[in-house]
NUROVEX-270952 format. One record per residue (C-alpha): residue number from 1; x, y, z. Coordinates in nm, 4 decimals. Layout:
BEGIN
+-----+----------+----------+----------+
! num !     east !    north !       up !
+-----+----------+----------+----------+
! NUM !        X !        Y !        Z !
...
+-----+----------+----------+----------+
***
This chain:
BEGIN
+-----+----------+----------+----------+
! num !     east !    north !       up !
+-----+----------+----------+----------+
!   1 !   1.1729 !   0.0432 !   2.3022 !
!   2 !   1.3623 !   0.2931 !   2.0809 !
!   3 !   1.0768 !   0.5539 !   1.9966 !
!   4 !   1.3233 !   0.7117 !   1.7615 !
!   5 !   1.2539 !   0.3730 !   1.5142 !
!   6 !   0.8859 !   0.5142 !   1.4571 !
!   7 !   1.0424 !   0.7734 !   1.1932 !
!   8 !   0.8214 !   1.0280 !   1.0244 !
!   9 !   0.8094 !   1.0162 !   0.6110 !
!  10 !   0.7326 !   1.2512 !   0.3521 !
!  11 !   0.4600 !   1.0328 !   0.2372 !
!  12 !   0.3646 !   0.8362 !   0.5583 !
!  13 !   0.4573 !   0.7824 !   0.9193 !
!  14 !   0.5389 !   0.4033 !   0.9955 !
!  15 !   0.7945 !   0.2004 !   1.1630 !
!  16 !   1.1260 !   0.0976 !   0.9962 !
!  17 !   1.2051 !  -0.2595 !   0.9700 !
!  18 !   1.5023 !  -0.4153 !   1.1129 !
!  19 !   1.6706 !  -0.6818 !   1.3080 !
!  20 !   1.7126 !  -0.6745 !   1.6441 !
!  21 !   1.9509 !  -0.8304 !   1.9043 !
!  22 !   1.9905 !  -0.8189 !   2.2730 !
!  23 !   2.3528 !  -0.9200 !   2.3468 !
!  24 !   2.5418 !  -0.8971 !   2.6778 !
!  25 !   2.7841 !  -0.5833 !   2.7702 !
!  26 !   3.0569 !  -0.8067 !   2.7398 !
!  27 !   3.0321 !  -0.9544 !   2.3731 !
!  28 !   3.0229 !  -0.5791 !   2.2294 !
!  29 !   3.3868 !  -0.6034 !   2.1963 !
!  30 !   3.3430 !  -0.8798 !   1.9349 !
!  31 !   3.1069 !  -0.6838 !   1.7027 !
!  32 !   3.2280 !  -0.6353 !   1.3594 !
!  33 !   2.9781 !  -0.3365 !   1.3012 !
!  34 !   2.9451 !  -0.0101 !   1.4833 !
!  35 !   2.5592 !  -0.0164 !   1.6010 !
!  36 !   2.3311 !   0.2492 !   1.7254 !
!  37 !   2.2125 !   0.1680 !   2.0883 !
!  38 !   1.8634 !   0.1646 !   2.2016 !
!  39 !   1.7300 !   0.2187 !   2.5396 !
!  40 !   1.8179 !  -0.0561 !   2.7999 !
!  41 !   1.5570 !  -0.2736 !   2.9256 !
!  42 !   1.3790 !  -0.1598 !   3.2545 !
!  43 !   1.3370 !  -0.4711 !   3.4579 !
!  44 !   1.6297 !  -0.4583 !   3.7182 !
!  45 !   1.6241 !  -0.8766 !   3.7223 !
!  46 !   1.7283 !  -0.8958 !   3.3662 !
!  47 !   2.1316 !  -0.9209 !   3.2931 !
!  48 !   2.2605 !  -0.5800 !   3.1656 !
!  49 !   2.2304 !  -0.6063 !   2.7917 !
!  50 !   2.1939 !  -0.3552 !   2.4927 !
!  51 !   1.9343 !  -0.3409 !   2.2170 !
!  52 !   2.0934 !  -0.3073 !   1.8739 !
!  53 !   1.9131 !  -0.2470 !   1.5410 !
!  54 !   2.0574 !  -0.3527 !   1.2185 !
!  55 !   1.8404 !  -0.2276 !   0.9037 !
!  56 !   1.8682 !  -0.4338 !   0.6188 !
!  57 !   1.7786 !  -0.4279 !   0.2414 !
!  58 !   1.7384 !  -0.0517 !   0.1947 !
!  59 !   1.3962 !  -0.1336 !   0.0046 !
!  60 !   1.2671 !  -0.2398 !   0.3413 !
!  61 !   1.3387 !   0.0703 !   0.4933 !
!  62 !   1.0743 !   0.2767 !   0.2667 !
!  63 !   0.7855 !   0.3059 !   0.5038 !
!  64 !   0.5440 !   0.2117 !   0.2333 !
!  65 !   0.7236 !  -0.1481 !   0.1619 !
!  66 !   0.4601 !  -0.4147 !   0.2354 !
!  67 !   0.1531 !  -0.1867 !   0.1321 !
!  68 !  -0.0826 !  -0.1650 !  -0.1572 !
!  69 !  -0.3524 !  -0.4317 !  -0.1723 !
!  70 !  -0.1521 !  -0.7434 !  -0.1314 !
!  71 !  -0.2809 !  -0.9499 !   0.1916 !
!  72 !   0.0167 !  -1.2087 !   0.1465 !
!  73 !   0.2692 !  -0.9354 !   0.2626 !
!  74 !   0.2093 !  -1.0372 !   0.6346 !
!  75 !   0.4085 !  -1.2473 !   0.9020 !
!  76 !   0.4121 !  -1.6098 !   0.6661 !
!  77 !   0.6158 !  -1.3845 !   0.4392 !
!  78 !   0.8176 !  -1.1567 !   0.6488 !
!  79 !   0.8757 !  -1.4369 !   0.9358 !
!  80 !   1.1036 !  -1.6483 !   0.6716 !
!  81 !   1.2775 !  -1.3776 !   0.5623 !
!  82 !   1.3639 !  -1.2126 !   0.8680 !
!  83 !   1.4698 !  -1.5401 !   1.0069 !
!  84 !   1.7171 !  -1.6070 !   0.7327 !
!  85 !   1.8868 !  -1.2780 !   0.7321 !
!  86 !   1.8865 !  -1.3162 !   1.1234 !
!  87 !   2.0562 !  -1.6390 !   1.1014 !
!  88 !   2.3173 !  -1.5451 !   0.8557 !
!  89 !   2.4051 !  -1.2394 !   1.0715 !
!  90 !   2.4160 !  -1.4398 !   1.3867 !
!  91 !   2.6790 !  -1.6882 !   1.2377 !
!  92 !   2.8925 !  -1.4227 !   1.0900 !
!  93 !   2.9327 !  -1.2101 !   1.3917 !
!  94 !   2.9041 !  -1.5007 !   1.6660 !
!  95 !   2.5916 !  -1.3542 !   1.8412 !
!  96 !   2.3430 !  -1.5650 !   2.0520 !
!  97 !   1.9784 !  -1.5780 !   1.8975 !
!  98 !   1.6754 !  -1.6508 !   2.0520 !
!  99 !   1.3708 !  -1.7214 !   1.8009 !
! 100 !   1.0998 !  -1.6155 !   2.0854 !
! 101 !   1.2639 !  -1.2855 !   2.1725 !
! 102 !   1.3048 !  -1.2350 !   1.7968 !
! 103 !   0.9366 !  -1.2860 !   1.7637 !
! 104 !   0.8457 !  -1.0373 !   2.0470 !
! 105 !   1.0655 !  -0.7768 !   1.8786 !
! 106 !   0.8989 !  -0.8160 !   1.5685 !
! 107 !   0.5632 !  -0.8007 !   1.7055 !
! 108 !   0.6782 !  -0.4799 !   1.8542 !
! 109 !   0.8534 !  -0.2900 !   1.5797 !
! 110 !   0.6230 !  -0.3880 !   1.2762 !
! 111 !   0.3115 !  -0.2321 !   1.2171 !
! 112 !  -0.0144 !  -0.4308 !   1.3528 !
! 113 !  -0.1811 !  -0.4006 !   1.0413 !
! 114 !   0.0833 !  -0.6280 !   0.8529 !
! 115 !   0.0602 !  -0.8748 !   1.1100 !
! 116 !  -0.3101 !  -0.8681 !   1.0496 !
! 117 !  -0.3757 !  -0.7385 !   1.4126 !
! 118 !  -0.2214 !  -1.0866 !   1.5829 !
! 119 !  -0.0162 !  -0.9172 !   1.8404 !
! 120 !   0.0984 !  -1.0900 !   2.1517 !
! 121 !  -0.0180 !  -0.9848 !   2.4810 !
! 122 !   0.2710 !  -0.7270 !   2.5774 !
! 123 !   0.3198 !  -0.4776 !   2.8714 !
! 124 !   0.5250 !  -0.1849 !   2.9628 !
! 125 !   0.7346 !  -0.0067 !   2.6579 !
! 126 !   0.6125 !  -0.3225 !   2.4383 !
! 127 !   0.2384 !  -0.2724 !   2.4480 !
! 128 !   0.3046 !   0.1217 !   2.4622 !
! 129 !   0.5043 !   0.0941 !   2.1298 !
! 130 !   0.2124 !  -0.1245 !   1.9937 !
! 131 !  -0.0397 !   0.1390 !   2.0539 !
! 132 !   0.1691 !   0.3975 !   1.9089 !
! 133 !   0.2210 !   0.1654 !   1.5799 !
! 134 !  -0.1388 !   0.1470 !   1.5672 !
! 135 !  -0.2105 !   0.5129 !   1.5518 !
! 136 !   0.0552 !   0.5864 !   1.2953 !
! 137 !  -0.0353 !   0.2947 !   1.0373 !
! 138 !  -0.3858 !   0.2041 !   1.0524 !
! 139 !  -0.5375 !   0.5135 !   1.1629 !
! 140 !  -0.7076 !   0.3285 !   1.4639 !
! 141 !  -1.0353 !   0.4935 !   1.6016 !
! 142 !  -1.1250 !   0.6606 !   1.2603 !
! 143 !  -1.4670 !   0.6579 !   1.2393 !
! 144 !  -1.5755 !   0.8653 !   0.9455 !
! 145 !  -1.4509 !   0.9378 !   0.5874 !
! 146 !  -1.3510 !   1.2696 !   0.6506 !
! 147 !  -1.1215 !   1.1647 !   0.9419 !
! 148 !  -0.9516 !   0.9308 !   0.7162 !
! 149 !  -0.8670 !   1.1770 !   0.4591 !
! 150 !  -0.7714 !   1.4315 !   0.7380 !
! 151 !  -0.5391 !   1.1497 !   0.8906 !
! 152 !  -0.3820 !   1.1066 !   0.5281 !
! 153 !  -0.3254 !   1.4810 !   0.5141 !
! 154 !  -0.1654 !   1.4691 !   0.8658 !
! 155 !   0.0780 !   1.2180 !   0.7599 !
! 156 !   0.1743 !   1.3808 !   0.4089 !
! 157 !  -0.0085 !   1.1228 !   0.1905 !
! 158 !  -0.2757 !   1.3731 !   0.0781 !
! 159 !  -0.0969 !   1.6998 !  -0.0217 !
! 160 !  -0.3487 !   1.8738 !  -0.2535 !
! 161 !  -0.6659 !   2.0194 !  -0.1972 !
! 162 !  -0.8421 !   1.8544 !  -0.5066 !
! 163 !  -0.7357 !   1.5055 !  -0.3798 !
! 164 !  -0.8624 !   1.5838 !  -0.0275 !
! 165 !  -1.1980 !   1.6832 !  -0.1728 !
! 166 !  -1.2509 !   1.4134 !  -0.3922 !
! 167 !  -1.1679 !   1.1401 !  -0.1238 !
! 168 !  -1.4105 !   1.3267 !   0.1011 !
! 169 !  -1.6746 !   1.3262 !  -0.1694 !
! 170 !  -1.6424 !   0.9292 !  -0.2480 !
! 171 !  -1.7276 !   0.7645 !   0.0949 !
! 172 !  -1.4985 !   0.4640 !   0.0967 !
! 173 !  -1.7928 !   0.2844 !   0.3054 !
! 174 !  -1.9703 !   0.2300 !   0.0012 !
! 175 !  -1.6924 !   0.0537 !  -0.1519 !
! 176 !  -1.6047 !  -0.2157 !   0.1034 !
! 177 !  -1.7810 !  -0.5215 !   0.2135 !
! 178 !  -2.0579 !  -0.5078 !   0.4963 !
! 179 !  -1.8925 !  -0.5711 !   0.8213 !
! 180 !  -1.5535 !  -0.4395 !   0.7276 !
! 181 !  -1.4216 !  -0.1151 !   0.9264 !
! 182 !  -1.4171 !   0.1021 !   0.6218 !
! 183 !  -1.1363 !   0.3416 !   0.7170 !
! 184 !  -0.8787 !   0.1574 !   0.8504 !
! 185 !  -0.5537 !   0.2127 !   0.6514 !
! 186 !  -0.5379 !  -0.1469 !   0.5002 !
! 187 !  -0.6259 !  -0.3561 !   0.2113 !
! 188 !  -0.9273 !  -0.5308 !   0.2401 !
! 189 !  -1.0506 !  -0.8589 !   0.0851 !
! 190 !  -1.3666 !  -0.8105 !  -0.1586 !
! 191 !  -1.3990 !  -1.1651 !  -0.2865 !
! 192 !  -1.2462 !  -1.3436 !  -0.6043 !
! 193 !  -0.9060 !  -1.3480 !  -0.4714 !
! 194 !  -0.9096 !  -0.9408 !  -0.5112 !
! 195 !  -0.8742 !  -0.6592 !  -0.2577 !
! 196 !  -0.9438 !  -0.2999 !  -0.2396 !
! 197 !  -0.6184 !  -0.1034 !  -0.1988 !
! 198 !  -0.5513 !   0.0419 !   0.1488 !
! 199 !  -0.6412 !   0.4293 !   0.1541 !
! 200 !  -0.3100 !   0.5618 !   0.1351 !
! 201 !  -0.2185 !   0.3858 !  -0.1724 !
! 202 !  -0.5248 !   0.5331 !  -0.3318 !
! 203 !  -0.4449 !   0.8741 !  -0.2159 !
! 204 !  -0.0759 !   0.7972 !  -0.3313 !
! 205 !  -0.1996 !   0.7386 !  -0.6799 !
! 206 !  -0.4487 !   1.0069 !  -0.7278 !
! 207 !  -0.1421 !   1.2554 !  -0.6064 !
! 208 !   0.0683 !   1.1047 !  -0.8468 !
! 209 !  -0.2132 !   1.1237 !  -1.1529 !
! 210 !  -0.3670 !   1.4570 !  -1.0606 !
! 211 !  -0.2506 !   1.6734 !  -1.3130 !
! 212 !  -0.3745 !   1.4233 !  -1.5808 !
! 213 !  -0.6877 !   1.4174 !  -1.4354 !
! 214 !  -0.7842 !   1.7582 !  -1.4986 !
! 215 !  -1.1541 !   1.8353 !  -1.6382 !
! 216 !  -1.2179 !   1.7154 !  -1.9710 !
! 217 !  -0.9415 !   1.4465 !  -1.9725 !
! 218 !  -0.9773 !   1.0651 !  -1.9979 !
! 219 !  -0.8756 !   0.8007 !  -1.7378 !
! 220 !  -0.8358 !   0.4492 !  -1.7566 !
! 221 !  -0.8746 !   0.2278 !  -1.3990 !
! 222 !  -0.7276 !  -0.1052 !  -1.4629 !
! 223 !  -0.8289 !  -0.3919 !  -1.2122 !
! 224 !  -1.1133 !  -0.1459 !  -1.0970 !
! 225 !  -1.2513 !  -0.3987 !  -0.8314 !
! 226 !  -1.5151 !  -0.2289 !  -0.6415 !
! 227 !  -1.4882 !   0.0712 !  -0.8383 !
! 228 !  -1.3780 !   0.3419 !  -0.5607 !
! 229 !  -1.0971 !   0.4742 !  -0.7709 !
! 230 !  -1.2954 !   0.5042 !  -1.0677 !
! 231 !  -1.5457 !   0.7040 !  -0.9077 !
! 232 !  -1.2426 !   0.9322 !  -0.7861 !
! 233 !  -1.1469 !   0.9787 !  -1.1626 !
! 234 !  -1.4742 !   1.0431 !  -1.2787 !
! 235 !  -1.5202 !   1.3532 !  -1.0218 !
! 236 !  -1.1936 !   1.4342 !  -1.1202 !
! 237 !  -1.2154 !   1.4666 !  -1.4869 !
! 238 !  -1.5870 !   1.5728 !  -1.4427 !
! 239 !  -1.8852 !   1.5485 !  -1.6783 !
! 240 !  -1.6898 !   1.6736 !  -1.9991 !
! 241 !  -1.4276 !   1.3932 !  -1.9096 !
! 242 !  -1.4352 !   1.0212 !  -1.9349 !
! 243 !  -1.3559 !   0.7682 !  -1.6655 !
! 244 !  -1.3607 !   0.4050 !  -1.7620 !
! 245 !  -1.2922 !   0.0965 !  -1.5311 !
! 246 !  -1.2064 !  -0.2545 !  -1.6514 !
! 247 !  -1.2181 !  -0.5667 !  -1.4387 !
! 248 !  -1.2220 !  -0.9020 !  -1.5657 !
! 249 !  -1.4547 !  -1.0689 !  -1.2881 !
! 250 !  -1.8253 !  -1.0017 !  -1.3933 !
! 251 !  -1.9501 !  -1.0235 !  -1.0265 !
! 252 !  -1.7211 !  -0.7634 !  -0.9285 !
! 253 !  -1.8300 !  -0.5366 !  -1.1987 !
! 254 !  -2.1771 !  -0.5531 !  -1.1201 !
! 255 !  -2.1121 !  -0.4893 !  -0.7687 !
! 256 !  -1.9037 !  -0.1988 !  -0.8396 !
! 257 !  -2.1695 !  -0.0568 !  -1.0504 !
! 258 !  -2.4254 !  -0.0853 !  -0.7415 !
! 259 !  -2.1398 !   0.0867 !  -0.5140 !
! 260 !  -2.0870 !   0.3940 !  -0.7656 !
! 261 !  -2.4620 !   0.4227 !  -0.7786 !
! 262 !  -2.4749 !   0.4978 !  -0.4131 !
! 263 !  -2.1743 !   0.7652 !  -0.4228 !
! 264 !  -2.1404 !   1.1189 !  -0.5461 !
! 265 !  -2.0188 !   0.9701 !  -0.8883 !
! 266 !  -2.3569 !   0.8126 !  -0.9351 !
! 267 !  -2.4835 !   1.1037 !  -1.1949 !
! 268 !  -2.1634 !   1.0835 !  -1.3882 !
! 269 !  -2.2544 !   0.6951 !  -1.4142 !
! 270 !  -2.5890 !   0.7722 !  -1.5329 !
! 271 !  -2.4831 !   1.0509 !  -1.7496 !
! 272 !  -2.2338 !   0.7963 !  -1.9299 !
! 273 !  -1.9032 !   1.0137 !  -1.8649 !
! 274 !  -1.8350 !   0.7241 !  -1.6187 !
! 275 !  -1.8399 !   0.3465 !  -1.6874 !
! 276 !  -1.7261 !   0.0036 !  -1.5983 !
! 277 !  -1.6651 !  -0.2800 !  -1.8261 !
! 278 !  -1.5441 !  -0.6545 !  -1.8255 !
! 279 !  -1.2700 !  -0.7201 !  -1.9822 !
! 280 !  -0.8935 !  -0.8279 !  -1.9910 !
! 281 !  -0.7253 !  -0.5189 !  -1.8224 !
! 282 !  -0.3725 !  -0.5915 !  -1.9731 !
! 283 !  -0.5276 !  -0.5165 !  -2.2862 !
! 284 !  -0.6561 !  -0.2007 !  -2.1646 !
! 285 !  -1.0012 !  -0.0690 !  -2.3072 !
! 286 !  -0.9334 !   0.0687 !  -2.6878 !
! 287 !  -1.2672 !   0.2018 !  -2.7193 !
! 288 !  -1.2129 !   0.5048 !  -2.5343 !
! 289 !  -0.8339 !   0.5687 !  -2.5782 !
! 290 !  -0.6233 !   0.7319 !  -2.5680 !
! 291 !  -0.5915 !   0.8296 !  -2.1848 !
! 292 !  -0.4300 !   1.1045 !  -2.0214 !
! 293 !  -0.3872 !   0.9100 !  -1.6825 !
! 294 !  -0.3859 !   0.5144 !  -1.6397 !
! 295 !  -0.3949 !   0.3459 !  -1.2960 !
! 296 !  -0.3284 !  -0.0376 !  -1.2522 !
! 297 !  -0.4575 !  -0.1992 !  -0.9329 !
! 298 !  -0.2365 !  -0.4887 !  -0.9493 !
! 299 !   0.1128 !  -0.6371 !  -0.9902 !
! 300 !   0.2429 !  -0.6656 !  -1.3809 !
! 301 !   0.5171 !  -0.8999 !  -1.4217 !
! 302 !   0.6196 !  -0.6387 !  -1.7119 !
! 303 !   0.4437 !  -0.3251 !  -1.7947 !
! 304 !   0.1851 !  -0.4261 !  -2.0822 !
! 305 !   0.2537 !  -0.2754 !  -2.4427 !
! 306 !  -0.1374 !  -0.2100 !  -2.4913 !
! 307 !  -0.1303 !   0.0044 !  -2.1895 !
! 308 !   0.1602 !   0.1981 !  -2.3277 !
! 309 !  -0.0096 !   0.2470 !  -2.6628 !
! 310 !  -0.2981 !   0.3499 !  -2.4953 !
! 311 !  -0.1574 !   0.6220 !  -2.3182 !
! 312 !  -0.1887 !   0.9788 !  -2.4622 !
! 313 !   0.1282 !   1.1597 !  -2.5489 !
! 314 !   0.1652 !   1.4034 !  -2.2645 !
! 315 !  -0.0015 !   1.1258 !  -2.0286 !
! 316 !   0.0832 !   0.9180 !  -1.7313 !
! 317 !   0.0487 !   0.5732 !  -1.6011 !
! 318 !   0.0932 !   0.4533 !  -1.2545 !
! 319 !   0.1565 !   0.0450 !  -1.2123 !
! 320 !   0.2940 !  -0.1651 !  -0.9731 !
! 321 !   0.5690 !  -0.3934 !  -1.1434 !
! 322 !   0.7329 !  -0.6911 !  -1.0013 !
! 323 !   0.6807 !  -1.0448 !  -0.8254 !
! 324 !   0.8035 !  -1.1083 !  -0.4670 !
! 325 !   0.9752 !  -0.7450 !  -0.4851 !
! 326 !   0.7625 !  -0.4757 !  -0.6427 !
! 327 !   0.7880 !  -0.1107 !  -0.7188 !
! 328 !   0.5283 !   0.1231 !  -0.8025 !
! 329 !   0.6389 !   0.2756 !  -1.1452 !
! 330 !   0.5464 !   0.6108 !  -1.2672 !
! 331 !   0.5331 !   0.5957 !  -1.6630 !
! 332 !   0.5285 !   0.9136 !  -1.8608 !
! 333 !   0.4797 !   0.9412 !  -2.2510 !
! 334 !   0.6266 !   1.2741 !  -2.3881 !
! 335 !   0.4877 !   1.4658 !  -2.6223 !
! 336 !   0.7176 !   1.3301 !  -2.9082 !
! 337 !   0.5838 !   0.9717 !  -2.8013 !
! 338 !   0.9450 !   0.8661 !  -2.6108 !
! 339 !   0.8730 !   0.6746 !  -2.2584 !
! 340 !   1.0325 !   0.7796 !  -1.9346 !
! 341 !   1.0052 !   0.5512 !  -1.6242 !
! 342 !   1.0860 !   0.5988 !  -1.2450 !
! 343 !   1.0606 !   0.3902 !  -0.9482 !
! 344 !   0.8084 !   0.6124 !  -0.6790 !
! 345 !   0.7981 !   0.3483 !  -0.4113 !
! 346 !   0.7968 !  -0.0264 !  -0.3092 !
! 347 !   0.5019 !  -0.1807 !  -0.2632 !
! 348 !   0.2958 !  -0.5059 !  -0.2697 !
! 349 !   0.0174 !  -0.5602 !  -0.4590 !
! 350 !  -0.2010 !  -0.8917 !  -0.5745 !
! 351 !  -0.0554 !  -1.0034 !  -0.9233 !
! 352 !  -0.2376 !  -0.8581 !  -1.2638 !
! 353 !  -0.3079 !  -1.1842 !  -1.4088 !
! 354 !  -0.5847 !  -1.3631 !  -1.6186 !
! 355 !  -0.9260 !  -1.4277 !  -1.4968 !
! 356 !  -0.8713 !  -1.8028 !  -1.4715 !
! 357 !  -0.5217 !  -1.7616 !  -1.2571 !
! 358 !  -0.6999 !  -1.5395 !  -1.0281 !
! 359 !  -1.0037 !  -1.7530 !  -0.9808 !
! 360 !  -0.7854 !  -2.0756 !  -0.9452 !
! 361 !  -0.8089 !  -2.1083 !  -0.5794 !
! 362 !  -1.1824 !  -2.0456 !  -0.5506 !
+-----+----------+----------+----------+
***
């Protein structure tokens, strides 16, 4: 295991993803690419080989790829893509390829939270790598909300005092289903084909919107789900501000209100500066517009025009956009009404769609 592949990031520390091949030393002269060399196998009975790594598709090297709130970005999707790229590469450079060893390398070098924890029993360096990946990616062993926030601070996801204070105040345990570990850094199903995003994505969005969540400002949370981020917004804008959540599943709206009532944001809900509504989030919530900050918790095929219209001049929106490949886009509206958009990171979110389409499989 080449521990250099567990690379720190300015946002989050996570393993990079690549293709791994064990090739006899005698074939190295046939390579068409110069490749970095990792540590050789430790078992003396194994023929002398060299392990090489080929990183592919630059967006995959982003440590936040396959994050967000999409539970489909697991081995079912990755396995197909990895094998297609691997087959093409092996044909091009005449390397032998073994499916089982490739599967083991993927399990060793991909974060366990993406694989749903179904990691094969491995010994030696491989098992050690899995334990390192668990600590780096999921925050294994974290038992309190404060420890979760401290873990995000350690990896550079939470960078401001205000965001850390708010995330410590709003206990994530109130917003996940019973029996689910609340502080592990992974998306969690909440029913109705919906999820609550991973903590690091909530933190990322709070950091991006922080300057637009000052006391007295207005914030809109589209696809508010369990109400976690809506509650965080409410604490940041305070009683003189306005935080609005929109969710098109009535049952989730009802349960999110109960969740908020248990949290530090309960007084703001009672006073009316925080509210959650049943509605199509793609249309925003015009009653309280315009908004200084808009967050969208599901991936849109394109940015809904209604949300741009409801964004206040000088305001900011964060929204994942795309289908198979998605980017978290930051939309800034200048004071003259002009729009500037940039990509923040690659992500995987559930789709922003109609209520009927979302419940289609139920």
